[in-house]
N, C-alpha and C positions, 0 to 999 in steps of 0.2 A: 504494499500499500504506500502511496505517495505521501511524504511528510508535508504538512501544510506550513507555509512560510509565515513570517511575522506580518507581512503585507496583507495576506489573506485574513488573518485574525483581526487586524485593524479595520478592514472593510466590513467584516461581520459585526464587530462591535459598533461601528458607526451606524450601519443599517439598522441594527437592533435598537439602538438609542433613538434613531429617528422614527422608527415604527411605534415604539413605546410613547414617545413624545406626541406623535400625531394621534394616537389613540386616546391619550389623556386629554389632549386639547379638544378632541371631538366629544369625549364624555363631559367635559366642562361646559361646552357650548350647549349640549343636549340638556344638561341640568339647569341651565340658565333660562332656556325657553320653556314657557309654561302655557298650558291650555291651548295648543295649536291643534286645530281641527283640519285633517286632510280629507277632502272628498274622495268618493269612490274612484273617480276618474284620475285623481292624483295618484292613487296607488297603482292604477293601471299604467300611467306614464312612467312611474318609477320602475315598474317591472319591465317595461319595454326598453328603458334605458339600461338596465342591468343586462337584458338579453342582447341588446345591441353591443354593449361593451364586451361581452363574452365572445360574440361572433367575431368582432373586429380583432380581439386578442388572439383567438384561435387562428384566424386567417393570417395574422402577422407571423405567428409562430410557424405556420405551415410554409411560409416563404423563407424562413431561415434555412440556409443550405446545411446539409448533414455532413459532418466531418468523420472520416473513418477513425476508428479508435486504434 
């Protein structure tokens, strides 16, 4: 098994920190907003946005060339 370099662990640490920070910021904003009513069509639009994002992400991943191992 290949040994991971210090650069790899620095990148992992920075990305982990940014993910936790973004999650805490989202949680804080969520707790500050109170009594927001989303209509039914709002949930539908949210679901379509998630579906569209997944399709675009999968399409872009399919375009990445495969490297032989």
